[in-house]
N, C-alpha and C positions, 0 to 999 in steps of 0.2 A: 106498798106504802104510797099514798098520794103525794104528789109534788106540792109543796106549800104554795098557797095563792100569792099573787103579786103583793097584796096588802100585807100578808104576813112576812114576805121576804124583805119588804122595804120599811116595815114599821119601825125598826130600830136603826135604820140607816141614818147616820149622823153627819153633820157638816164636816167634821174631821175626816170621815171616810171619803167624802167627795173631794176634799182638798187633797187627800192622798192620791186618789186616782188622777186628778188634774195635774198634780206635780209630776207624777210618773209620765203622763202623756206629754207634758212639756219638755221634760228632761230626756226622755227616752231611756232612762236607766233608773235603777233603785238608788244607786249612790248619788246621782244628781238630784233625785227627789228628796233624799235624806238631807242633803245640804240645804235645799230650798226650805224644807220644813224644820230644819235645825233639830233633827232627831237622828238616832242611830240607823244604819243600814238594815239591821235585823228588825227594827221596829216597823219599817216600811214593808219589809218582806212578810212579816206576820200579819200586818193589817190588810195587805192586799189579799193574802190567802183567805183571811176571815171574810172579807167583803165578797170575794168570788164565791165562797161556799154559801154565804147567806143569800146571794142573788141567784145562785144556781147556774151561772154562766161564766165563761172566760172573758175577762176584760182586756187581756193582753196576750199576744203571742211572744213567747220567749225565743229570740233569735240570737245569732252570734253578734249582730249589730246592735242589740239592745232590746228594749221592750216596745213592741209595735201594737197600738190599740186595735182590737177587733172592732166589728161594727157596734157591738154593745159598749165597748170601751169608748169609742168615739162619741156615742150618744151620751154616755155618762159624763165624759170630760166636757162636752159642749154645754150640758146643763149645769155642771159645776162652775164653768166659766161665767155663765149668766148670773148664777147665784153670787159668785165672788164679786162681780161688778156691782151688783145691787148692794151687797154688804159693804163694799168699799165706799160706795156713794153715800150710804147712811153714815158711815164713820166719818167721812170727810165733812159732811154737813154738820154733824155733832161737834167735831173738832173745830170746825170753822166758826162756830158760835161761842166757843169757850173764851171768856173774857178774863181768865185768871192769868196773872203774871207769875205763874209758878208751874212746876212740872217739867216734863222732858220735851226737848226739841231735837229731832234727828237731822243732822246736817251731813249731806252727801257731797263729797269732793274727791280730789285726787291726792296721791301721796305727797306730791310736790307742793300743791296748794296748802295742804294741811301742815306741812313742815316749814314752809317759807313765807306764806302770805297770811295765814290765819292766827298764829299765836298772839301777835300784838292786838289784833282786833278782838279776839275772844277774851283776852285778859281784861280789857277795859269793859267789855260787855258783862262779864261775870262780876266785876266790881260793882257795876250799876244795877245788876239784876241777880242778887245772890240766891234767889229762890228758883231760878230757872236752871235746869241741868241740860247740858248739851252732849249728845252722843255723836261723835264724828265718825262717819263711815268713809274710809279712804280706800275702798276697794278699787281695783283697776277696772272692774265691770261698770257699766252705766247703770246707776240705780234708777229704778222706775218710780217716779213721783205719782204716777197714776195709781199704782198699787200700794201706795203709802209705805214704800220702803224707806222713805225719808220725807221730811216736811219742807226742808229748804235745801237748795243745791247751789254750790259754787262751781260753775261748769264752763269750760271753753267750748264754744260753738260758733258757727258762722251766723246763726240767727236763733232767736228764742223758739224752742219747740212749741208746737200747737198745744193748746189747753193749759199752758203755763203762763204765769205772769211774772214779770221781773224787770230788771234794768241792766243795761250794759254798764259795767263798772271799769272797763279798761280794755286795752289791746295788748296782747302778748307779743313780745319781740324775741327773736331767736338769733343764735350765732353758732359757729362751729367751734368745738372745744376738744382739747386733747391734753394728755399729760406731756411734760416737756420732752421726755425720751421718745415720744411718738411723732413729734413735729417734724415734718419732712423738710429737706433742703429747698431753697427757693431757686427759681420759680417752681411751683408744683402744679400738677393737673388734678382738678377736683375728682375726676373719674377714677384716678389711680390711688386715692387715699384709702387707708385701711378702715373703711366705714364700719361702724356698728349699726345693725339694721333693726327693723321693727317687725315684731311677730304679727301674724295674721290678725290678731285681736286689735292691733293698733294701726292696721294698714290704711284705715279710713282717714287718719289724721293728715292735715295739710303738710306738716313737716315730714311725714313718712313719704308722701307723694313727691315732695321736693327732693328728699334724699335719694329716692329711686331714680329720679331723672338725672342726678349727677353721677351716679355710679355706673361704671362699665361692667361690673361684676356683682354677683349676689353676695351680700355680706355673709361671712362664715358664722357669725354669732348674731342672733336676733333676740330682741327683748320684748316682753309684753308689759313692761313697766318702765316709765321714764326715770323713776328714782333709781332702779337697778342699773339702767343704762348709764346714768350719770356717775354712779359709783364705779362702774366698770371702766368708764373713760378715765376717771381720776386715778385708777390703778394701772393705767397704761395698756388697756386692751385694744384701744382703737380710737377713732375720731367719731364724735357724735354731734348731731345738731340738737341744741338744748335751749331752754328758755333762759333769758338773761337773769330773771329775778332769782333763780336758784343757782345756776352755774357760776355766776360772778362771785358767789360766796363760798365756792369750793376752792380752798387754797392751793390744791395740787392740780387744778385745771388752768390751762392757758387758752385764751381766745385766739383763734386763727382769723385775723382780719377784723373788719368792722362788723357791727351788727347787720344782719341781713335786712334788706328792704322788704323782701317777701321770702317766705310766707309770714302772715300775721294771723292771729286768732283773736276773736272777741271773747271777753270774759263776762259772764252773766251771773247775777244772783237771781235765782228762780224759786217759785213755789207754785203749787197747784191753785187754780182759781178758787176752788171751794174751801181751801184752808187759809187763804191769804188774810182773812179777817180775824183769825185766831190771834189772841193777844200775844202769845209767846212767839208765834211765827212772824207776826208783824214787827215785834220789837227786834228780833234777831235780823230779819231782812233789812229793816231800815238802818240798823247799826252797820251791817256789812256793806250796804250801798254807800254809806258815808265813809267808812274806814278803809275798805279794801283799795279804792283808788289811790288814797294817800300812801299806803304801804307799797303798792305796786309801783307807783311813780318813783318813790325813793329807791326801790331796789332795781329798777330798770335804768337808772342813770348810768350812762356808759362810763365805766371806769377807765382810767388811763393805762392800767396794766394790760398786758396782752401782747401777743405776737402779731406783727403787722407785715406779713410777707407779700411778695408779689405772687400772683397765681394766674393760671390759665384755665379757661372753662373747657 
């Protein structure tokens, strides 16, 4: 039997097939690709087998470390990436020209921002724009605005990322917090505190670098979520460096000393350049730029409560 021609092999190759190959190449696993595509693991497995059978080539080597693209797989993934970029560019241009004050806006942020800074701002926004729906993505990962995983982001960063437009809406202040039973006698040494640490996924944060510089030992418990770290500190697991706007409102946490002068982080409201003129995106961005500074300022006022010990560095 003659092998099908290239035209026959690729005639029914659809964009969903290419997206599947690209997702596996990026994730290095079927489970990671399934999460990215929001489908079942078994669906990715079946789709990959069908694609490889149709093309007559292996696109991935199955290894203990995961799925490694073959030469054919790399070519396919690279081509799919170009197609994805073009499709996203078209989508951003279309979305950017939408003048309707109705529909969905996807807002990417962190768990703490979603829980402590956004409720008041979103309440007034929803009252003013009842036809706009907001989906809040508070995942710990950094959501990619380039790939339209969100339309607007409230993000802490030292500067606005390239290709994004936005405005700095505040500066985050931090302090050390612990439950009363964890507070050490005075004077204490920062390096000897029972610190809660940061997982590798958060190691880039300025507060993570600050904490590592203070500690003489590696923390026994490390977190990939500030919200989880704050809750653990409130329940007496250890000492954590936390943002004032959230930790000051945890009744079982006590601040150790004054707010730290450093580190500080800038807070930004961001959107992609090509969707900034979308009516929904523009309305939400402007509202957050106006309201978030007010909420942050009120929540970062240094409360009188707190433990004020002497300490040594």
